[in-house]
N, C-alpha and C positions, 0 to 999 in steps of 0.2 A: 504494500500500500504506500502511495506517495504521501508524505506528510504535508499538512496544510497549516497555514498560519493566518490570523486575522490582520490584514495589512492596515486597515483603518485604525485599529487599536495600536498596532505597532508604531505607526508614524505619529500618532497624536501627541502634540506637545514636545516632540523630541528636540527640535532646534531651539525652541525657547528655553526649555529647562536646562539643557547643557550649556548654552551660550551664557545665560544669566549667571550660572554658577561660576563659569570661567572668569567673568569679570570680578565676582566677589572673592575669587581665590587669589587675586593679585596681592603679593606681599605676604601670603600665608606661609607658615613654616613648611619646611621640606616634607614631602610625602614620606610616610613611614610604611614600608612594604616588607613583609616577611621574605627572607631569602628563599624559602621554598613553600610551595602550596601545602595545604593540609593533607596529612596522610591518615589512613585508617582503614577499617574493614568496610569494604563496599558490599552493598546488597546485591543479591542475585536477581535476575529478571528485570533489570532496570533499562530504560531507554534514555540516552543522553541526547540533548538537542544542541546543535552547534550552528551558530550564525557565521557566515563568511561573506566577503564582498562578492557581488555579482560579477561574472566574467562575460565574455562575448558568447554569442551563439555558436561560435566555432570551438568552444571548450570541449575537451576530449578526455577520456580515461586512458589514452595511450601515454604511458610514462615517458616515452622518447620525445614526445612533441613539446614544442615551445608553448603550447596552449593547454597543457595538462592541468586537470583539476587536482592539485597535489594534496589537498586535505584528504582526499579519498585514497591516495596512493599507498601510504603507509598502512592503511587498514586492509587493502586488497592484495598487496604484493610483498615480495621479499627481493633483496638483492643477493648477489654472491657474497658480498662482504659489506660491512657498514663501518661508520666512523664513531669512535667513542669520544667523550668530552675532552680527552687529552690529545685528540687528533690521531690516535692510533687506529689502525685497521684491524677489525675483529670479525669473527665468523658470523655468517648468516645462513645462506643456503650452502655455502662451501664450508667444509670442516677444517681444511688446511690447504696450503699452497706453497709452492717452491719455484725456484728459477734455476736456469743454468748459470754458469760461472760469470758471464758478462751481462746477465739480466736482460737478455733479448728474447728468451723463451720462458713463459710462465705456465705452470700446470696447477689446476684447481681440482680438488676432489669434492664431490657433492655428498650431502647427506643422503642416506638411503631411506626409502619408504615415503618420501614427500610426494604429495599429490596436489594437483590443481583442483580448483573448486568444482570442475566438471568430472572429476574422478580420474583423469589421466595422470599417469605417474611422471614426475619430473625426471628428465634425462639431460645428458650433455647436449643433445640436439636442440633442446629448447634454449639453452644458454647460448649456443652458437647462433641460432636464429635471432635471439634478442639483440645481440651486438651487431650482427649483420644489418638488422633493421635500423639500429641507431646510426650506423655508418652509411646507410643508403642516402645518397644526396636528395632523393625525393622526399625523405622524411624530414629533412632540414632540422635535425635535432641539435639543440644547443650544446650537447655533449660530444657531437661528432668531431669538433675541432680538438678537444682534449684527447680523444681516442684516435686521432689520425695517424698515430705511430703504429697502429695495429695493421700488420701486413696480411695476416690470415688467422683463422680460428678453426681448430680441429676438434671434433667430437671423438676423442681417442677410444673411449668405450662408453658404456651407459652412464657411468658416474665420473668420468674424467674429461676435462676440457682443457685445451691448450691454446694459448695466445702467442703468436709469433710477431715480434715487433721489428720495425725498421731500424730502430736505434735503441741502445741500452736505456733501461729505466728501472732503477732499483725501487722507485716509489709507485710502480705501475698499479699494484692492487688498490692503492688509495684512490685512483682515478675511477674505480668501479663502484665507489660509494655514493656517487651523485644520484639524486632522485630520478634522473632519466634512465638509470641503469636497473630498474626493477625488471625482474625476469617475467616474460610472457610465454605462452605456449607456442610451439612451432606452427607456422603458417596461419597466424591470426592477425596479421597487421591490418587487414581490411575490416576486421570486426572488433578488435580489442578496445577501440575507442568507445564502443557502446556496451560491450559485455563485461569488461573489467575482470576477466577471469585470471586469477593469480593463485598464489599459494598462501596468501596472508591470513591473518587472524579473523577477518570478516569477509563475508560473501555479499556481492552486490544484490540488493533487493529492488531498487529503482533508481533511476538517474535521468535528469533532464539537464542538458547543457545550460549553464548560467541560471539554473533553477533549483528546485528541490530534489532531494534524493534520500536514500536510506541504505544501510548495510545491516546485516545480521551476523551473529557470532558463528564462526566456523567451528563446528563441534569436533572436527578431526584435525585441528591445527597441530602441527608437529611439536610446537613449543608449549602446548597446553591451551585450554579454552580461555578466551577473554572473560573478564568479570561481567561486562555489559552484555545484554542480549541484543540490543540494537543501538545504532546511532542514526539520528535524523539530521540532515544538512539542509539549511535554509540559505538562500542567496539574497542578501540585502545590501544594496549598493551604498547607501548613505551611512557614514560612521555614526552620526547621531541617532539614526533609526536603529542601528544594531545595538547601540548602548541602551536605547529606550526599551528594546525587546528584552534585554537582560534585566533591566530594572523592574519591568512589569512581569518578570518571571515567565516569559514566553519562550526563552531559550536559556540554556545553562552555561554556555561557553562562547566567547567571541574569538574566532580564529582569524589570523592575519590582520588583527586590529591592534596596533600599538597605540595605547591611550596616552595622550599628553597628560601632564601632571594635574591640571585642573579637572579634567574629566575623570582621571583615575581617582581623584579625591572624592568626586561624586559617588563613584561606584563603591569605593572603600567605606564610605560613611553612610551608605543606604542600607536599610534592613534587608537581610537575605542575600546580599552580594558582597564580593570581596575582590581583591586584586592579587594576582600572582606575579612574581618577578622571574623573568628568564634572563639570567645574568649575561651581559655583553652580547646580546643576540643581534643588535643592530650596529652595523659598522658604518659610521657616518664619514663621508669624505667631502673635501672641497677641492675638486680637480681644477688645476690651472692649465688651460689648454696650451701645451708646449709648442704648438704650431702657430699660436697667435702672436701678434706684434707685442702684446702686453707681457707675455711670459716665456718667450723663446729664450731669453737670456737667463742662464742658471743662477746668476747673481741676483736677479729680480726674485726668483723663486726662493732663494736663500733668505732674502730680506723679509719676504712674506712669512716664512717660518719663524725667524727670529723675533718677529713683531708681536707674536701672540703666545699666551700661556694656556695650553690645553686644560689645565686644572681649573682655570677660571671659566672656561667654556662649559665644562662639566658642572660646575657649581651654579652658574647662572642659567644656562639653557636647559639643563636636565635636572637641576636641583639635586645633584649628587647621585642620581640613579644610573650608574655606569662606571666606566674606568677611563681615565685620561689616556689618549692614544699616543701622543708625542710623535705623530707622523709615521709610526710603524704600523703597517696594515695588518700584521699578523696578530690576532687576538691573544691575550695573555694566557688563555686556557691551553693553547696548543703547546706541545712539548718543544717544538722548534722555535718558539717565540724568543726573540732577542730582547732581553730586559735592559733597556738603555733609555736614559732621559736626555734628549738633545738640549742644546743651549737655548735659553730664552733671554734675549737682550734687545729690547726695542731701540735703545740708543745706537747699538751697533747696526741694527736694521736701517735706522735713519741715515747713518754714515754711509752705508753701502748705496742707498738710494741717491745720495748726493754725488757719490763717486761716478755713478753710471748715468747721471743726468736725469734721474727720475724723482727728485725731491718734490714733495707735494703730490705724489702719484694719486690719480683718481680713476676709478672705473666702476662699473656696475657689478653687483653680486646678485645672481638670480636665485629666487626661491619660489616655493609653491605650497599650496595646501595638499599636495599629493601625499605628503607624509607629515604627521602632526608636529614633529620637532624641527622641520627644515627652517622655518622662519625664525624660531628662537635661536637656533644655531647661527644663522646668518647675522642676526642682530648682535649677538654676543661677540661674534668674530669681528664684525665691523667696529664695534666699540673698543675691542682690544687693540686693533692695529692703528687706531687713531694716535696712540702714544708714539708711533714711529712717523707720524705725519701722513699716513695713508687714509684716503677718503673713499669709502665704499658706499655706493648708493644702492639701497635695498630695492630690488625690482621684483615684484610678484608676477607670476605667470600662471595662467589657468592650468589646473591639474591635468586635464585631458590632452594638453599639448606640450607639457613640460619635457617629457622624454622623447618627443618627436621633433621638437623645434629648438630646444635649448641644449639638451644633452649632447656633448661632443661638437657643439656649434658655437656656443658663447664662451668667452674667455674664462669666466669665473662663475661657479654655481655651487649649490649644496646638493649632494647626492648621497646615496646609501646602498649598501648591500646587506645580505643576511650572512651572519657567520655560520660556520659548519662546513666550510670547504677545507679539504686537506691542504697542507702548506704548498705542495708542488702545484696543485691546480690553481690555488689562489694566486701565486706569484706569476705563473705562466699565463693564466687566462686574462689577468687584469693589468699586468705590467710589461709583458714581453712585447718587443717591437712588432707592430703590425697586427696584434690581436684585435679581433672585432669588439672585445669588451674593454680595451685599453682606453678608458674615458678621458684621459689627459693627452693621449697621443704621444706620450713620453717614449723616447728611444735611447737606450744606452747599451752599446755592444758589449761592454764588460759585464753588465747585468745578465744579458742573454747567455754569454759564455759561462757565467757562474751557474746558471740553471742547467745548462747542458752538462756541465761537469758534475753537478750534484746528482743528476739522473743516472749518470754512468758510474757513480761511486757506490759500491756495494758494502762499504763499511759504514755502519749506522752513525758512528760518532763524527767521522769526517764529512759525511754527507750532510748531517745536521749543521755542522759548522759552515758549510758552503751556503746553505739556505739562510743562515744568520748573516753571513757576509752580504748576501743579496739584499736582505732587509736593511742593512746599514747603507747600502747604495741608494735605496729608495728614500731613506731618511735624509741623506746628504745631498742627493742630486735630483730626486724624483719630483714630479710635478703634481703629485696628489698629496694634499694634506689629510691627515687622519686626526682630527681634534679629539674625538671621543669614540668609544664603544658604548652604546647606550643599552641599558637594560630594557627588554621589551616588557611593558606593563599590560597584563592580560586580564580582562574582566571575566569573572566567572561566578556562578552561584556558590553560596556557602555549603551547599549540599555536595559539591564536587570534591572528590578525594583522589589522591594519588596522581594528580595532574603533573606531568613532566614533559618537557619538550626540549629537543635539541635539533638545530638546523631545520626548524619547522616540521619536525616529525614528532608526533605524540608517542608516549608509551601506551599503545592501544591495549595491551594485555592487562595492565594494572588500573588504568583509568576507570573511574566509576562514580556512583552516587552513594553517599553514606547511608548506613542503616537507619531506619526510623527510630 
């Protein structure tokens, strides 16, 4: 049965209530949010209701797609391997893996006895087909670029699959942790977007692109039955309407909705609702377009970095809910993180600007309501760099055109990514010369060479050092500022227990509603 929701009740008073509180919250003390959501015994037979932003009518359950409905993915599918909170690759459908001496051939052994939702047994042929589908140019998968080093895939036997690479990559298993890499049955590319047949803890019950849907517990899941019986998904485009649905107890959890501090305070102080914190889940960036007249000179980029204090951005824009970034893009949870605090010296920044003839530099910094903290970060950053004589004019752009007309086009803007990427993919995908995700268009041959050397290094310690040397180059020369890693503030009912999330994937097995 497709779930329904009363839209009139859902929308009533949403904008007025949230906006009014936001004004009242100015100058309020910092929001106090528990480090972890409530834990406890969940009742059996419960149905959890999740509100998510509406997508386009082209939305699909095909994990490989750039338009996949990824709230469903972790419930329906499994990957060969997944990433833990320290950035280490751990088993999922694969029990173990190994490589040849130069890391150009990788073998994965599958769990035995795993079945898809339609009863078919998982084999190495399904894994081979999954990755051939991702690499097919017609799929246009966002993960195809990261996996372009795959020269061939062999189903060695029923439970063994082999990847042959064009170049050495000692971090290759981590590239298979992306959410586009969920395993689908062989020969299902034409139907998987509607059927959602996977091996995961839930089975698709109903689904409408950009609309409502539901999943039910997989009684035969290889890792044990989920606590919940069902999950219902509702698509609600407006953030205020989603929040109002939670406050009126029409839904239990807001997915993909990072609450700003005033709205989080509404939720935290309303009867029956609370806020959970996902530490450092939002990676905020301020890319300086390296191909622009404003920021082509690395000395100009150095001055912009010296001119601001990331800790002050964290305190003012996010009220302390996160971690100062200090222009290192690798989040502190990852084992490969380089723990270094770069220099902060606005007077030195002013001196550099004078030397290069940019004293009194002025430009626009673009922001949008696309993400609730963008404008707060832009304002805090502009206020900080004034100390070096830099004048940034805040320019707001409509949310629906922000990433089509501003991103990678204007010299300076606020942007963000979700954390949860392995270090090799993060650095290669977003900072390597020529990458389609390189939002600052920065290019540094030494950086690219370091990444190639790291991939070819089969010694864990020295490979990690190379990734850390690459981070130092981003800090010293890069065109992307990382002022903060923000905590994602998630609204949920006080009845929800065992909520946990990493990289936008829930712990679907433990998640539940508390006993009455």
